[in-house]
C-alpha positions as CSV (number, residue, x, y, z in Angstrom):
1,M,69.4,103.7,97.2
2,W,71.6,106.0,99.8
3,N,73.0,104.4,102.7
4,H,74.5,106.3,105.8
5,A,76.1,103.2,107.2
6,V,77.9,102.4,104.1
7,F,79.2,105.9,103.0
8,S,80.7,106.1,106.9
9,K,81.8,102.7,106.5
10,N,84.2,103.7,103.0
11,R,84.9,107.4,104.8
12,D,86.5,105.8,107.7
13,R,88.3,103.6,105.4
14,L,89.2,106.3,102.7
15,L,90.5,108.6,106.0
16,T,92.6,105.9,107.4
17,S,93.9,105.3,103.8
18,D,98.0,106.1,103.1
19,V,96.4,108.2,100.0
20,A,94.4,110.0,102.2
21,Q,97.0,111.2,104.4
22,Q,99.5,111.9,101.6
23,F,97.2,114.5,100.2
24,F,96.1,115.8,103.3
25,A,100.2,116.3,104.3
26,E,100.9,118.3,100.4
27,V,98.1,120.5,101.5
28,N,99.3,120.9,105.0
29,R,102.7,121.4,103.1
30,Q,101.3,124.0,100.6
31,D,99.1,125.6,103.1
32,R,102.4,126.7,105.3
33,R,104.2,127.7,102.0
34,C,101.7,129.8,101.1
35,N,101.3,131.6,104.9
36,A,104.9,131.7,104.7
37,A,105.1,133.5,101.4
38,N,101.7,135.8,102.9
39,F,104.1,136.4,106.0
40,N,106.9,137.3,103.9
41,E,105.8,139.6,101.8
42,F,103.9,141.4,105.0
43,L,107.1,142.1,106.5
44,D,108.6,143.4,103.3
45,A,105.9,145.6,103.2
46,M,106.0,146.5,106.5
47,T,109.7,146.9,106.3
48,K,109.1,149.8,102.8
49,Q,106.1,151.6,104.5
50,S,108.8,152.0,107.9
51,S,111.8,152.9,106.0
52,E,109.6,155.5,104.2
53,C,108.4,156.9,107.1
54,G,111.4,157.7,108.2
55,R,112.6,159.1,105.0
56,S,109.7,161.5,105.3
57,T,110.0,162.8,108.7
58,A,113.8,163.1,108.7
59,R,113.6,165.5,106.3
């Protein structure tokens, strides 16, 4: 039989453990790396688009 008190106690133990802290730190690191890559791709695309627009209007 499911008991919410036991579930909550075990959840709290897990979230305060070193394993959980390492897991969430790795998830956060990967998220930051992914967002940085996406941002750099965005900047590259904007720079390319900007330079293409500049060339077409300069002609």
